[in-house]
C-alpha positions in Angstrom: 104.0 124.9 174.3 103.0 126.8 171.3 100.1 128.9 170.0 98.8 130.5 166.8 97.0 133.8 166.6 94.4 134.5 163.8 93.5 138.2 163.5 90.3 138.8 161.6 89.5 142.2 160.1 89.5 144.0 156.8 90.4 147.3 158.5 93.7 145.7 159.7 94.6 144.4 156.2 93.8 147.9 154.8 96.1 149.6 157.4 93.3 151.5 159.0 93.8 149.7 162.4 97.0 148.7 164.1 97.0 145.1 165.3 97.8 145.7 169.0 96.0 142.5 170.0 98.7 140.3 168.6 101.4 142.2 170.6 99.4 141.9 173.8 98.5 138.2 173.4 102.1 137.3 172.4 103.4 139.0 175.5 100.8 137.6 177.9 101.0 134.0 176.6 104.8 134.0 176.9 104.5 134.9 180.6 102.5 131.7 181.0 105.0 129.6 179.1 103.0 129.5 175.8 104.9 130.9 172.8 103.3 132.2 169.7 104.9 130.5 166.7 102.4 131.5 164.0 100.3 134.5 163.4 98.3 135.7 160.4 95.6 138.2 159.5 92.7 137.4 157.3 89.7 139.3 155.9 86.2 139.2 157.2 85.2 136.3 154.9 84.0 132.9 156.0 86.3 130.9 153.7 89.3 132.9 154.7 88.6 132.3 158.4 87.9 128.6 157.9 91.2 128.2 155.9 93.1 129.9 158.7 91.6 127.4 161.1 92.4 124.6 158.8 96.1 125.7 158.8 96.4 125.9 162.6 93.9 123.7 164.4 95.6 120.5 165.7 99.0 121.8 164.8 99.3 124.3 167.8 98.3 123.7 171.4 96.3 126.9 171.5 94.6 128.7 168.7 93.1 132.2 169.3 91.0 134.3 166.9 90.3 138.0 167.5 87.6 140.0 165.8 84.3 139.4 164.1 82.1 138.7 167.1 79.9 141.8 166.7 76.2 142.0 165.7 76.7 143.5 162.2 76.7 141.7 158.8 80.4 141.7 158.5 80.9 139.9 161.8 81.2 136.4 160.4 83.7 134.7 162.8 81.2 132.8 164.8 79.4 131.3 161.8 82.7 130.3 160.2 83.8 128.7 163.5 80.6 126.8 163.8 81.0 125.5 160.2 84.6 124.5 160.7 84.0 122.6 163.9 80.8 121.1 162.6 78.7 122.6 165.4 75.1 124.0 165.4 74.4 127.1 167.4 72.0 127.5 170.3 70.5 130.6 171.9 71.9 131.3 175.4 69.4 133.0 177.7 72.1 134.2 180.1 74.0 136.0 177.5 70.8 137.6 176.1 69.9 138.8 179.7 73.4 140.3 180.0 73.0 142.1 176.7 69.6 143.5 177.7 71.1 144.8 180.9 74.0 146.4 179.1 71.6 148.4 176.8 69.3 149.3 179.7 72.2 150.6 181.7 73.2 152.8 178.7 69.6 153.8 178.3 69.6 153.1 174.5 67.3 150.9 172.4 68.3 147.3 171.9 68.4 146.4 168.2 67.1 143.0 167.2 70.4 142.3 165.5 72.1 141.9 168.9 70.3 138.6 169.4 72.9 137.1 167.2 75.5 137.7 169.9 73.6 135.4 172.2 74.0 132.5 169.8 76.7 130.0 170.9 78.1 127.0 169.0 77.3 123.7 170.7 80.0 122.4 173.1 81.5 125.9 173.3 81.7 127.7 176.6 80.8 131.4 176.5 83.1 133.7 178.4 81.2 136.6 180.0 82.2 140.0 178.8 81.6 142.7 181.4 82.8 145.5 179.1 80.6 144.7 176.1 77.9 142.6 174.6 79.8 139.9 172.7 81.0 137.0 174.9 84.3 135.3 174.2 84.2 131.6 173.3 86.2 128.6 174.6 86.4 125.1 173.1 88.5 122.1 173.9 89.0 119.0 171.8 91.5 116.5 173.2 94.7 118.3 174.2 93.9 121.4 172.0 92.4 124.6 173.1 90.5 127.2 171.0 89.5 130.7 172.0 87.5 133.3 170.0 88.0 136.8 171.3 86.7 140.3 170.5 88.5 142.6 168.2 88.1 145.6 170.5 91.4 145.7 172.5 89.9 146.6 175.9 87.3 143.8 175.7 89.8 141.3 174.4 92.2 142.1 177.3 89.4 141.8 179.8 88.4 138.4 178.6 92.0 137.2 178.6 92.6 138.5 182.1 89.4 137.3 183.7 88.9 134.0 181.9 91.7 132.7 179.7 94.7 133.0 182.1 93.0 130.6 184.5 91.9 128.2 181.7 95.4 128.0 180.4 96.8 127.4 183.9 94.3 124.5 184.4 94.8 122.9 181.0 98.5 123.4 180.5 100.2 122.3 183.8 103.5 121.5 182.0 103.9 125.0 180.6 106.9 126.8 182.1 106.1 130.5 182.7 108.6 133.0 181.3 110.3 135.2 183.8 110.9 138.7 182.4 112.8 141.6 183.8 113.2 144.9 181.9 115.7 147.6 182.5 114.5 150.9 180.9 117.3 153.2 179.8 117.6 156.8 178.4 120.4 158.8 177.0 122.4 155.9 175.6 122.3 154.4 172.1 121.4 150.8 171.5 124.8 150.1 169.9 126.6 151.5 173.0 124.5 149.3 175.3 125.5 146.3 173.2 129.1 147.2 173.7 128.7 147.6 177.4 126.8 144.3 178.0 127.4 141.4 175.5 125.4 138.3 175.1 128.3 136.2 176.4 127.8 137.7 179.8 124.4 136.0 180.1 123.8 133.0 182.3 122.8 129.8 180.4 119.1 129.8 179.6 118.7 133.6 179.7 118.1 135.6 176.6 118.4 139.4 176.1 116.5 141.6 173.7 117.3 145.3 173.0 114.0 147.1 172.4 114.4 150.6 171.0 111.6 153.1 171.8 111.4 156.7 170.6 114.4 158.2 172.3 114.9 155.3 174.7 116.0 151.6 174.8 114.7 148.8 176.9 116.8 145.8 177.8 114.6 142.8 178.3 116.0 139.7 180.1 113.9 136.6 179.9 114.1 132.8 180.6 112.2 130.1 182.4 114.5 130.2 185.4 113.6 133.3 187.5 116.8 133.0 189.5 119.0 133.1 186.4 117.1 136.0 185.0 117.6 137.9 188.2 121.3 137.0 188.1 121.6 138.5 184.6 120.0 141.7 185.7 122.4 142.0 188.7 125.3 141.6 186.3 124.0 144.3 183.9 123.1 146.9 186.5 126.6 148.0 187.6 127.5 148.6 184.0 124.5 150.5 182.8 123.0 151.9 186.0 123.7 155.6 185.1 121.3 155.2 182.2 118.5 153.2 183.9 115.5 155.3 184.9 113.0 152.5 185.5 112.1 148.8 185.5 109.7 146.4 183.9 106.4 148.0 182.7 106.7 151.3 184.6 106.2 154.4 182.4 108.2 157.7 182.9 105.0 159.4 184.2 104.5 156.6 186.8 108.1 156.9 188.0 107.8 160.7 188.3 104.5 160.6 190.2 106.0 158.0 192.6 109.0 160.3 193.2 106.8 163.3 193.7 104.7 161.4 196.2 107.8 160.1 198.1 109.2 163.7 198.5 105.7 165.2 199.3 106.1 167.4 196.2 103.5 168.8 193.8 103.9 169.5 190.1 102.6 172.0 187.5 103.4 172.2 183.8 103.5 175.0 181.2 103.7 173.7 177.6 104.0 175.4 174.2 105.1 173.2 171.3 104.1 169.9 173.0 100.5 171.1 173.3 99.6 169.4 176.6 101.3 166.1 175.9 103.2 166.1 179.2 100.0 166.8 181.1 98.3 164.0 179.2 101.0 161.5 180.0 100.8 162.4 183.7 97.0 162.4 183.9 96.8 159.0 182.1 98.0 157.6 185.4 95.3 156.9 188.0 95.9 158.9 191.2 97.9 161.6 189.5 95.8 164.2 191.2 97.6 163.4 194.4 100.7 165.2 193.1 99.8 166.9 189.8 98.1 170.3 190.4 97.5 171.3 186.7 99.0 173.2 183.9 98.6 175.5 180.8 99.2 175.4 177.1 100.8 178.8 176.5 101.2 178.7 172.7 101.2 182.4 171.9 103.7 184.9 173.2 100.8 187.0 174.5 99.7 184.1 176.8 103.3 183.5 177.9 103.5 187.1 178.9 100.1 187.7 180.4 99.6 184.3 182.1 103.1 183.2 182.9 104.8 186.6 183.3 107.5 186.0 180.7 109.1 189.4 180.2 108.8 191.5 177.0 112.6 191.9 177.0 113.2 188.1 176.9 110.6 187.6 174.1 112.0 190.5 172.1 115.7 189.8 172.5 116.0 186.0 173.0 112.7 184.8 171.7 110.1 182.4 172.9 112.4 179.5 172.1 115.1 180.2 174.6 116.2 178.8 177.9 115.5 182.1 179.6 111.9 182.1 178.4 111.5 178.4 179.4 112.7 179.2 182.9 110.4 182.1 183.3 107.5 179.9 182.1 108.4 177.4 184.8 108.5 180.2 187.4 105.2 181.5 186.1 103.3 178.2 186.3 104.8 177.5 189.7 103.7 180.8 191.1 100.2 180.4 189.5 99.6 177.0 191.0 101.7 177.2 194.2 103.3 173.9 193.3 106.7 172.6 194.6 108.0 171.6 191.2 107.3 172.8 187.7 108.2 171.9 184.1 108.1 174.1 181.0 108.6 173.4 177.3 108.9 175.8 174.4 110.3 174.9 171.0 109.9 174.4 167.3 108.3 171.1 166.4 108.0 171.9 162.6 107.7 171.3 159.9 108.0 175.1 159.5 109.3 177.8 161.7 112.9 176.9 161.9 115.9 179.2 161.3 119.6 178.7 160.9 120.1 179.7 164.5 117.1 177.8 165.8 116.3 174.9 163.4 113.2 172.7 163.6 113.7 170.4 166.6 115.1 173.0 168.9 113.3 172.7 172.2 114.1 174.6 175.5 113.1 173.4 178.9 112.7 175.0 182.3 112.7 173.0 185.6 112.1 173.9 189.2 112.3 171.3 192.0 111.9 173.0 195.4 114.8 175.4 195.6 116.6 174.1 192.5 116.1 176.0 189.2 117.7 175.0 185.9 117.1 175.0 182.1 118.2 173.0 179.1 118.2 173.2 175.4 117.9 170.1 173.2 117.9 169.4 169.4 115.6 166.6 168.4 115.2 164.9 165.0 112.1 163.5 163.4 108.8 164.7 162.2 106.4 167.0 164.2 104.9 164.1 166.2 108.2 162.5 167.0 109.8 165.8 168.1 106.9 166.4 170.4 107.1 162.9 171.9 110.8 163.2 172.4 110.4 166.6 174.1 107.7 165.4 176.4 109.8 162.3 177.3 112.9 164.4 177.9 111.0 166.8 180.2 109.6 164.0 182.4 112.9 162.0 182.5 115.0 165.1 183.3 112.9 165.8 186.4 113.1 162.1 187.3 116.9 162.3 187.0 117.0 165.2 189.4 114.7 163.6 192.0 116.7 160.4 191.8 119.7 162.5 192.9 121.6 162.5 189.5 123.4 165.3 187.7 120.9 167.7 186.0 123.3 168.8 183.3 
């Protein structure tokens, strides 16, 4: 079964906002056996929206719009939808009551313009939005389904999770959900992975996608037969197991926290060039406080010395970007927090500051895991942001590698 996605928003066409809604919807619909075959982005203009509906309605089992359901003058999706389907709008008291409660809870005045969000096209079913004021909309005509969703990603995802999944299940009984298994690898190039595991090794009906990330590659196996997908994964694992650090949607930080919890370890972090990125990635995970004690951003040499006890001799002879400095930073933060494990990062993210001996992209790491101490030096390519992302990833994945019982060097 197929679907079309219409994204509405001038800010997306102008490159001011990235269309993450399309990626989310494409992925989630595929899991339910609905495959997006057509997607387009149009401006906040009634004729453009109606033309997009003209191009898709009746041609695809499901049509979804995102964006333009707010209370401001440029939120024109609902009026365009009403005109296209030939529906008048009516005032929904339940939605208005919900909007009033939302504003009262936030203790802010309720503008009269928000009344427009309580207007619903006739024969459409409003989908309650617990995260915002604008409801989603659902309409069925014959075998075809239409949904209008918010442009705000968190609200759009909430409506999809709490309403649309069940509606699709009820209305698309013949859809064959897609079984997806992902092997997440690090330290091996995409081309090398392709050499190790070719498409000819796949069971019939199973497809494989190589998905490069920054510094990593995911192998995604998918098909409608879950047993065959599992068979494909079992075939691949013996060949690439040394490079696999995780599975499916797990992030490096999630894996690390699970390993720390399993070993009854705690973690602290001292960062310089990454500016707290490792700590952000870790604390993005709910429950991280069970294992993560805290950390510091020691950007200056003075702070490295006074807070983390990096010696003057090391700073003067080897410099702040050295393995010895990194290891002393790891020791310092471990001592300060009384953690079991620690990570430190110090380097040159650029665009300036590099030398012939230590070019931009040089990053040194210090690690402590219980009684084990070690350091590493890496050279990363890319701009400042990419180097910082690669360094943070490397730090987390290196500790994962150790806790999984693999070689640290």
